[in-house]
GUBA-554706 format. One record per atom (N, C-alpha, C, CB): chain; x, y, z. Coordinates in steps of 0.2 Angstrom, whole numbers, plus 2048, in hexadecimal, padded with zeros to 3 digits. Glycine has a CB too. Layout:
N
['A', [X, Y, Z]]
...
end
This chain:
111
['A', [DC9, D47, 9BD]]
['A', [DCD, D49, 9B7]]
['A', [DC8, D4D, 9B2]]
['A', [DD0, D43, 9B4]]
['A', [DCB, D52, 9AF]]
['A', [DC7, D56, 9AA]]
['A', [DCA, D54, 9A3]]
['A', [DC7, D5D, 9AC]]
['A', [DC6, D53, 99E]]
['A', [DC9, D52, 998]]
['A', [DC5, D57, 993]]
['A', [DC7, D4A, 995]]
['A', [DC8, D57, 98D]]
['A', [DC5, D5C, 988]]
['A', [DC6, D59, 981]]
['A', [DC9, D63, 989]]
['A', [DC1, D59, 97D]]
['A', [DC1, D57, 976]]
['A', [DC3, D5C, 972]]
['A', [DBB, D53, 974]]
['A', [DC7, D5C, 96E]]
['A', [DC9, D61, 969]]
['A', [DC8, D5E, 962]]
['A', [DD0, D64, 96A]]
['A', [DC5, D61, 95D]]
['A', [DC4, D5F, 956]]
['A', [DC9, D62, 952]]
['A', [DBD, D60, 954]]
['A', [DCE, D5F, 94F]]
['A', [DD3, D62, 94B]]
['A', [DD0, D61, 944]]
['A', [DDA, D5F, 94C]]
['A', [DD1, D67, 940]]
['A', [DCE, D67, 939]]
['A', [DD3, D6B, 935]]
['A', [DC7, D69, 939]]
['A', [DD4, D69, 92F]]
['A', [DD7, D6D, 92A]]
['A', [DD3, D73, 927]]
['A', [DDA, D69, 924]]
['A', [DD6, D79, 927]]
['A', [DD1, D7E, 925]]
['A', [DCE, D7D, 91E]]
['A', [DD6, D85, 924]]
['A', [DD1, D7A, 919]]
['A', [DCE, D79, 913]]
['A', [DC8, D74, 913]]
['A', [DD3, D76, 90E]]
['A', [DC9, D6F, 918]]
['A', [DC3, D6A, 919]]
['A', [DBD, D6E, 91C]]
['A', [DC5, D65, 91D]]
['A', [DBF, D72, 921]]
['A', [DB9, D76, 924]]
['A', [DB6, D7B, 91F]]
['A', [DBC, D7A, 92A]]
['A', [DBA, D7E, 91B]]
['A', [DB7, D83, 915]]
['A', [DB3, D7F, 911]]
['A', [DBD, D86, 911]]
['A', [DB5, D79, 90F]]
['A', [DB1, D75, 90A]]
['A', [DAA, D73, 90E]]
['A', [DB4, D6F, 908]]
['A', [DAB, D71, 914]]
['A', [DA5, D6F, 918]]
['A', [DA0, D75, 918]]
['A', [DA7, D6C, 91F]]
['A', [DA2, D7B, 91A]]
['A', [D9E, D80, 91A]]
['A', [D9B, D82, 914]]
['A', [DA2, D87, 91D]]
['A', [D9F, D81, 90E]]
['A', [D9C, D83, 907]]
['A', [D96, D7E, 906]]
['A', [DA2, D83, 902]]
['A', [D98, D77, 907]]
['A', [D93, D72, 906]]
['A', [D8C, D73, 90A]]
['A', [D96, D6B, 907]]
['A', [D8D, D75, 910]]
['A', [D87, D76, 915]]
['A', [D83, D7C, 913]]
['A', [D8A, D77, 91C]]
['A', [D87, D82, 912]]
['A', [D83, D88, 911]]
['A', [D83, D8B, 909]]
['A', [D87, D8E, 915]]
['A', [D87, D88, 905]]
['A', [D87, D8A, 8FE]]
['A', [D8A, D91, 8FD]]
['A', [D80, D8B, 8FC]]
['A', [D8E, D93, 902]]
['A', [D92, D99, 901]]
['A', [D9A, D97, 903]]
['A', [D8F, D9E, 906]]
['A', [D9E, D9B, 900]]
['A', [DA5, D9A, 902]]
['A', [DA8, D9F, 907]]
['A', [DA9, D9A, 8FB]]
['A', [DAC, D9D, 90B]]
['A', [DB0, DA2, 90F]]
['A', [DB7, DA0, 90F]]
['A', [DAD, DA1, 916]]
['A', [DBB, DA5, 911]]
['A', [DC2, DA4, 912]]
['A', [DC4, DA4, 919]]
['A', [DC6, DAA, 90E]]
['A', [DC6, D9E, 91C]]
['A', [DC8, D9D, 923]]
['A', [DCE, DA1, 924]]
['A', [DC8, D96, 925]]
['A', [DD3, DA1, 91F]]
['A', [DD9, DA5, 920]]
['A', [DD7, DAC, 921]]
['A', [DDD, DA4, 91A]]
['A', [DD3, DAF, 91E]]
['A', [DD1, DB6, 91F]]
['A', [DCD, DB7, 926]]
['A', [DCC, DB9, 91A]]
['A', [DC8, DB2, 927]]
['A', [DC4, DB2, 92E]]
['A', [DC9, DB2, 934]]
['A', [DBF, DAD, 92E]]
['A', [DCE, DAE, 933]]
['A', [DD2, DAD, 939]]
['A', [DD9, DB1, 939]]
['A', [DD4, DA5, 939]]
['A', [DD9, DB5, 933]]
['A', [DE0, DB9, 932]]
['A', [DE6, DB4, 933]]
['A', [DE0, DBF, 937]]
['A', [DE5, DAE, 930]]
['A', [DEA, DA9, 931]]
['A', [DF0, DAA, 92C]]
['A', [DE7, DA2, 930]]
['A', [DF5, DA7, 92F]]
['A', [DFC, DA6, 92B]]
['A', [DFD, D9F, 92A]]
['A', [E02, DA9, 92F]]
['A', [E01, D9D, 925]]
['A', [E03, D96, 924]]
['A', [E06, D93, 92A]]
['A', [E08, D96, 91D]]
['A', [E04, D8D, 92B]]
['A', [E07, D89, 931]]
['A', [E04, D8B, 937]]
['A', [E0F, D8B, 931]]
['A', [DFF, D8F, 938]]
['A', [DFC, D91, 93E]]
['A', [DF6, D8C, 940]]
['A', [DF9, D98, 93E]]
['A', [DF4, D8C, 946]]
['A', [DEE, D89, 948]]
['A', [DE9, D8E, 94C]]
['A', [DEF, D83, 94D]]
['A', [DE3, D8D, 94B]]
['A', [DDE, D92, 94F]]
['A', [DD9, D8E, 952]]
['A', [DDB, D97, 94A]]
['A', [DD7, D90, 958]]
['A', [DD2, D8C, 95C]]
['A', [DCB, D90, 95C]]
['A', [DD4, D8B, 963]]
['A', [DC6, D8D, 95A]]
['A', [DBF, D90, 95B]]
['A', [DBB, D8B, 95E]]
['A', [DBD, D91, 953]]
['A', [DB7, D8E, 963]]
['A', [DB2, D8B, 967]]
['A', [DAB, D8A, 963]]
['A', [DB1, D8E, 96E]]
['A', [DA9, D84, 963]]
['A', [DA2, D83, 960]]
['A', [D9D, D81, 965]]
['A', [DA2, D7E, 95A]]
['A', [D98, D85, 966]]
['A', [D93, D84, 96C]]
['A', [D8C, D83, 969]]
['A', [D94, D89, 971]]
['A', [D88, D80, 96E]]
['A', [D81, D80, 96D]]
['A', [D7D, D84, 971]]
['A', [D7F, D78, 96E]]
['A', [D81, D89, 974]]
['A', [D7E, D8E, 979]]
['A', [D80, D95, 977]]
['A', [D80, D8C, 980]]
['A', [D7D, D9A, 97A]]
['A', [D7F, DA1, 978]]
['A', [D7D, DA5, 97F]]
['A', [D7B, DA4, 972]]
['A', [D80, DAB, 97F]]
['A', [D7F, DAF, 985]]
['A', [D79, DB4, 982]]
['A', [D85, DB3, 987]]
['A', [D74, DB5, 986]]
['A', [D6E, DB9, 985]]
['A', [D70, DC0, 987]]
['A', [D68, DB6, 988]]
['A', [D71, DC4, 981]]
['A', [D72, DCB, 982]]
['A', [D6B, DCF, 981]]
['A', [D77, DCE, 97E]]
['A', [D66, DCC, 981]]
['A', [D60, DD0, 97F]]
['A', [D5D, DD4, 985]]
['A', [D5A, DCB, 97D]]
['A', [D5F, DD2, 98B]]
['A', [D5C, DD6, 990]]
['A', [D61, DDB, 993]]
['A', [D5A, DD1, 996]]
['A', [D5F, DE1, 996]]
['A', [D64, DE6, 998]]
['A', [D68, DE2, 99E]]
['A', [D61, DEC, 99B]]
['A', [D6F, DE4, 99E]]
['A', [D73, DE2, 9A3]]
['A', [D71, DE5, 9AA]]
['A', [D7B, DE3, 9A1]]
['A', [D70, DE1, 9AF]]
['A', [D6E, DE4, 9B6]]
['A', [D73, DE1, 9BB]]
['A', [D67, DE3, 9B7]]
['A', [D79, DE0, 9BA]]
['A', [D7E, DDE, 9BF]]
['A', [D7E, DD6, 9C0]]
['A', [D7C, DE1, 9C5]]
['A', [D79, DD3, 9BD]]
['A', [D79, DCB, 9BE]]
['A', [D7C, DC8, 9B7]]
['A', [D72, DC9, 9BF]]
['A', [D7F, DC2, 9B8]]
['A', [D81, DBF, 9B1]]
['A', [D7C, DBE, 9AC]]
['A', [D85, DB8, 9B3]]
['A', [D7D, DBF, 9A6]]
['A', [D78, DBE, 9A1]]
['A', [D77, DB6, 9A0]]
['A', [D7B, DC1, 99A]]
['A', [D71, DB4, 99F]]
['A', [D70, DAD, 99E]]
['A', [D73, DAA, 998]]
['A', [D69, DAC, 99E]]
['A', [D75, DA4, 999]]
['A', [D78, DA0, 993]]
['A', [D72, D9B, 991]]
['A', [D7E, D9C, 995]]
['A', [D70, D9C, 98B]]
['A', [D6A, D98, 988]]
['A', [D6C, D92, 983]]
['A', [D65, D9D, 985]]
['A', [D69, D8D, 983]]
['A', [D6A, D88, 97E]]
['A', [D67, D8A, 977]]
['A', [D67, D81, 981]]
['A', [D6A, D87, 972]]
['A', [D68, D88, 96B]]
['A', [D6B, D8E, 968]]
['A', [D60, D8A, 96C]]
['A', [D69, D8F, 962]]
['A', [D6C, D94, 95D]]
['A', [D6A, D9B, 95F]]
['A', [D6A, D93, 956]]
['A', [D6F, D9F, 960]]
['A', [D6E, DA6, 961]]
['A', [D6A, DA9, 95B]]
['A', [D75, DAA, 962]]
['A', [D64, DAD, 95D]]
['A', [D60, DAF, 958]]
['A', [D64, DB4, 953]]
['A', [D5A, DB3, 95B]]
['A', [D69, DB8, 956]]
['A', [D6C, DBD, 952]]
['A', [D71, DB9, 94D]]
['A', [D71, DC1, 957]]
['A', [D74, DB4, 94F]]
['A', [D78, DAF, 94A]]
['A', [D73, DAC, 945]]
['A', [D7C, DAA, 94E]]
['A', [D6E, DAA, 947]]
['A', [D69, DA7, 942]]
['A', [D67, DAC, 93D]]
['A', [D63, DA4, 946]]
['A', [D66, DB2, 93F]]
['A', [D64, DB7, 93A]]
['A', [D6A, DB9, 935]]
['A', [D62, DBE, 93E]]
['A', [D70, DB9, 938]]
['A', [D76, DBB, 934]]
['A', [D77, DB5, 92F]]
['A', [D7C, DBC, 939]]
['A', [D77, DAF, 932]]
['A', [D79, DA9, 92D]]
['A', [D73, DA9, 928]]
['A', [D79, DA3, 931]]
['A', [D6D, DAA, 929]]
['A', [D68, DAA, 924]]
['A', [D69, DAF, 91F]]
['A', [D61, DAB, 928]]
['A', [D6A, DB5, 921]]
['A', [D6C, DBA, 91C]]
['A', [D71, DB9, 918]]
['A', [D6D, DC1, 920]]
['A', [D77, DB6, 91B]]
['A', [D7D, DB4, 917]]
['A', [D7B, DAF, 912]]
['A', [D82, DB2, 91B]]
['A', [D77, DAA, 914]]
['A', [D75, DA5, 90F]]
['A', [D71, DA8, 909]]
['A', [D71, D9F, 913]]
['A', [D6D, DAD, 90B]]
['A', [D69, DB0, 906]]
['A', [D6D, DB5, 901]]
['A', [D63, DB4, 909]]
['A', [D73, DB6, 903]]
['A', [D77, DBA, 8FE]]
['A', [D7A, DC0, 901]]
['A', [D74, DBB, 8F8]]
['A', [D78, DC2, 907]]
['A', [D7A, DC8, 90A]]
['A', [D82, DC8, 90B]]
['A', [D76, DCA, 911]]
['A', [D85, DCD, 90A]]
['A', [D8C, DCD, 90A]]
['A', [D8F, DCC, 911]]
['A', [D8F, DD3, 907]]
['A', [D8C, DCE, 917]]
['A', [D8F, DCD, 91D]]
['A', [D90, DC6, 91F]]
['A', [D8B, DD1, 922]]
['A', [D96, DC4, 920]]
['A', [D98, DBD, 922]]
['A', [D97, DBC, 929]]
['A', [D9E, DBB, 91F]]
['A', [D94, DB6, 92B]]
['A', [D95, DB5, 933]]
['A', [D9C, DB3, 934]]
['A', [D90, DAF, 934]]
['A', [D9E, DB4, 93A]]
['A', [DA5, DB2, 93D]]
['A', [DA5, DAA, 93D]]
['A', [DA6, DB5, 944]]
['A', [DAB, DA8, 93D]]
['A', [DAC, DA0, 93D]]
['A', [DA8, D9D, 944]]
['A', [DB3, D9F, 93D]]
['A', [DA9, DA1, 949]]
['A', [DA6, D9E, 94F]]
['A', [D9E, D9E, 94F]]
['A', [DA8, DA2, 956]]
['A', [D9B, DA3, 94B]]
['A', [D94, DA3, 94A]]
['A', [D92, D9D, 945]]
['A', [D92, DAA, 947]]
['A', [D96, D9C, 940]]
['A', [D94, D97, 93C]]
['A', [D95, D90, 93F]]
['A', [D99, D97, 936]]
['A', [D9A, D8F, 943]]
['A', [D9A, D89, 947]]
['A', [D95, D88, 94C]]
['A', [DA1, D88, 94B]]
['A', [D93, D8E, 94F]]
['A', [D8D, D8D, 954]]
['A', [D87, D8B, 950]]
['A', [D8C, D95, 957]]
['A', [D86, D8E, 94A]]
['A', [D80, D8C, 946]]
['A', [D80, D84, 944]]
['A', [D7F, D90, 940]]
['A', [D86, D82, 942]]
['A', [D87, D7B, 940]]
['A', [D86, D76, 946]]
['A', [D8E, D7A, 93E]]
['A', [D88, D78, 94C]]
['A', [D87, D74, 952]]
['A', [D80, D74, 954]]
['A', [D8B, D77, 958]]
['A', [D7C, D79, 954]]
['A', [D75, D7A, 955]]
['A', [D71, D76, 950]]
['A', [D73, D81, 955]]
['A', [D73, D75, 94A]]
['A', [D70, D71, 945]]
['A', [D72, D6A, 945]]
['A', [D72, D74, 93E]]
['A', [D77, D68, 949]]
['A', [D79, D61, 94A]]
['A', [D7D, D5F, 945]]
['A', [D73, D5D, 94A]]
['A', [D80, D64, 941]]
['A', [D85, D62, 93B]]
['A', [D8C, D60, 93E]]
['A', [D85, D68, 936]]
['A', [D8E, D63, 944]]
['A', [D94, D62, 947]]
['A', [D94, D61, 94E]]
['A', [D9A, D67, 945]]
['A', [D98, D5E, 952]]
['A', [D98, D5E, 959]]
['A', [D9A, D64, 95C]]
['A', [D9B, D58, 95C]]
['A', [D97, D66, 962]]
['A', [D9A, D6C, 966]]
['A', [DA1, D6A, 968]]
['A', [D95, D6D, 96C]]
['A', [DA5, D6F, 969]]
['A', [DAB, D6E, 96C]]
['A', [DB0, D73, 969]]
['A', [DAE, D67, 96B]]
['A', [DB7, D72, 96B]]
['A', [DBC, D76, 969]]
['A', [DBF, D74, 962]]
['A', [DC2, D77, 96E]]
['A', [DBF, D78, 95D]]
['A', [DC2, D76, 957]]
['A', [DC9, D7A, 956]]
['A', [DBD, D79, 951]]
['A', [DCE, D75, 954]]
['A', [DD4, D78, 953]]
['A', [DD5, D77, 94B]]
['A', [DDA, D73, 956]]
['A', [DD6, D7D, 948]]
['A', [DD6, D7E, 941]]
['A', [DDD, D7F, 93F]]
['A', [DD1, D84, 93E]]
['A', [DE0, D7A, 93B]]
['A', [DE7, D7A, 938]]
['A', [DE7, D7E, 932]]
['A', [DE9, D73, 938]]
['A', [DEB, D83, 931]]
['A', [DEC, D86, 92B]]
['A', [DF3, D84, 928]]
['A', [DEC, D8E, 92D]]
['A', [DF3, D82, 922]]
['A', [DF9, D80, 91F]]
['A', [DF8, D80, 917]]
['A', [DFC, D79, 921]]
['A', [DFC, D84, 914]]
['A', [DFB, D84, 90C]]
['A', [E02, D83, 909]]
['A', [DF7, D8A, 90A]]
end
């Protein structure tokens, strides 16, 4: 039997958590292009696909840990740069920091 754990979270709670963790605000409604009464699924992983090597017909390796590109983007955003990481990138960072468990996140939008 295969099972799957899904973490259900309200978008406002996740926005507050992100603000507390990073000291920056984001709008999940904008990130997800969400409508009232909708739900959105985002995968939060502790791995990333390595795109640093040229593609030569073999599958790219999946590596453990934080994607260096995401680390750089999140660091710049924390320092005040205007480019916001995508939600999946923020969740990837949070998983790798041990702030949240890896898995699928079902984000409920209701206002």
